[in-house]
N, C-alpha and C positions, 0 to 999 in steps of 0.2 A: 517903376513897375508899369507894365503895359497889358495887364490882364483885362480883357473886355468884359462888360457886364454879362454878356451871354455865356462866356466861358466860365465866369465865376458862378453864375446861376446853375450851370451844369454840374460843376464840382460840388456845390452845396447840395444839390438834389441827390447826387451820388452818396454823399456823406450821410444825409438823413435816411435814405433808403437802406444803407448798410446798417445803421444803428437801430432801425425799426424792424429789420427783417427777422431778427431772432425772436422778439416777443410776439410779433404777429404770426410768425411761423409756428410758434408754440401754441397759439390759440387754435390754429387750423388743425394741428396734430391732436390737440386735446379734444376737439369736437369729433374728429374721426374715431378716436378711442371711445368716446362716450357713446357714440352711435352703436358700437359693437359690444359694449360691456354690459353684462347683466348682473354681476355681483354688486350688491348694495355698497359694500365697503370700497370697492374699486371705483364705483361711480362717484362716491363722495370725494375720493382722492382726485378724480378727474375734475370735479367741480372746483376743488381748491386750487388745482393747477391752472385752470381756466381763469379763475378770479385773480390769481397772482399775475398771470400774463397780461390780462386786461389792465390791471393796475399799473404794471410796468409800462405798457404802451401809452396809457394816458399820461403818466408822469413825464415820459420822454417828449410827448407831443406838447405838453404845457411848457416844458423847458425850451424846446426848440422854437415855439411860437414867440416867446419873449426874447430869446437869444438871437434869433435870426429874422423873425418876422416883424409885424407892425403891432404887436400886442401892447397893452398899456394905455389904450385910448387914443384920441386924436390930438391931444396936447403934446407939448414938447417935453414934459416932465413925467416921471414914473415914480410911484411909491416904492422905495427899496424893499418894503415888506413883500412885494410881489416877487422880487428877485430871490429873496430868502426862501419863500415858499417853493419856488421852482427848484432851487438847489437842494432843499431838504427832500423834495420828491425824488430827485435824481439819485441822491445818496441812499435813500431808503430802499431802493431796489436791491442793491448788493449787500447792504447792512454791514459794511466793513470799514466805513469811514465816518468819523464824527465831525460835525461842523461847529466852528466857533465864529460868531457873528459880531463884528465891531463896527457896524455902520449906523451912525446916529442921525444922519441927515433925514429930513422928512420927505425930500424929493430929490431926484437926480435926473439929469438930462438923459434922454433915451440912448444916445451913443455911449454915455458912461455906463449905463446899465448893461448894454450889450458887451462892452469891454469887460466888465466885472463878471458877467455870466460866462463868457467864453474863456476867460482866464481860469475860472473855477472848473469848467469842463476839461480844459487841458491839464490843469493841475491834478484833478481827480484821476484822470487816465494815467498820469505819471506815477500815481500811488498804486503800484502793481499789487501789493498785498494789503492795501488799506492803511489807515493811520488817522491823522488829524488834518483837517483843512480849515485854516483860519482866514477870514476875510475882513479887511478893514478899508475904510475910505474916509478921508478927511480933506477939507478945503483949506488951502493956504494961499493968500494973495491972489485970488482969482483962479488958482489952479487946483484941480482935484487930484489927489494922490490915492491911487488904488493899490492895495497890497494883498496878495494871496500867498500865504505861507503853508507849506505842507511838511509833515514829518511822518516818517514811516520806515519800516524795516527794509523796503526795497523801492527805490525811486528810479525810474527810467524815463527820460525825456528824449524823444526822437530828435536827432541832430537837425533834421529838416525843419521840424516844428520850431526848435529853438532859434535857428537862423532866420526863419520867416518872422517870428515874433520880434526879434531885435533889429533886423536889417531889411525886412521885406524881401520879396522875391517875384520874379516874372515867370517862374517855373513851379507853380503851385499844384499840388495834387489834392484829391478829395480829402485826404487825411489832414492836410494843412490848411483847409478852408477856414477853420476857426481862428488859427494863428494869423492868417492873412487879414482877416477882418479886424482883429485886435490892433495889429500894426497900422492898418490903413486909417481906422477911426482915430487913433491917437495922433498919427502924423498929420491928419487934416487940421488939427488945432495946434500944431507946433509941439506936440507932446512926444514922449519917447516911451519905449518898453524895455525893461531890463529883466534879466534872469540871473540870479546869483545863488551860490551854494555856500552858505555861511558855516556849515558844519556837516559832518557825516550824517546821513539820514535826514537831511533837511534841504529845502529849496524854497526860494522866494521869487515870486513874479511881481514886478512893479510896473505901473503905468501912470503917466501924468498926462492930463489933458485939461482943456478949458472947463471951468466949473459952471459957467453960465453962458 
């Protein structure tokens, strides 16, 4: 893979802007409607929509800060509960996917948390009609095994994202920025990423990497 840091930063910025455009645009539209609306009931509805859009924007920003940024403090370790809260916030916006959390570690390395969060992001987007998203992480012999399992009525994983996750790529688009990060972080510690479909309506994403 020969993607430059500048190229990847540009792809990541494009991805974040795309994901934030909808809730921020809804805020702007809501404010415009509120300025012209005089009916009390409609003004109340506008306020509810504004609150929902603001909450969605905040949840996405909190998630992206931890998944792509330097959140979690200045140390090398992050409390997994921060990751869980970020994922719960992301899922609460659509209210169509339930989370199962099976991570018992008190702390994880920052790269591991980023892999976990980005796998959760990719898996959730593959759940086109919602379903269940279960996340687990266990340490075995110095290696951390991260597993994200999804089940739902309709699962679609973009072939580009699947290929980038498992094999890496030097032709990454903004849509595949999260997958490229997962593959790169795992590969840096000699780990691997796998995607399997054990049954109809189910898919498992797995990643191994150094635990410490």
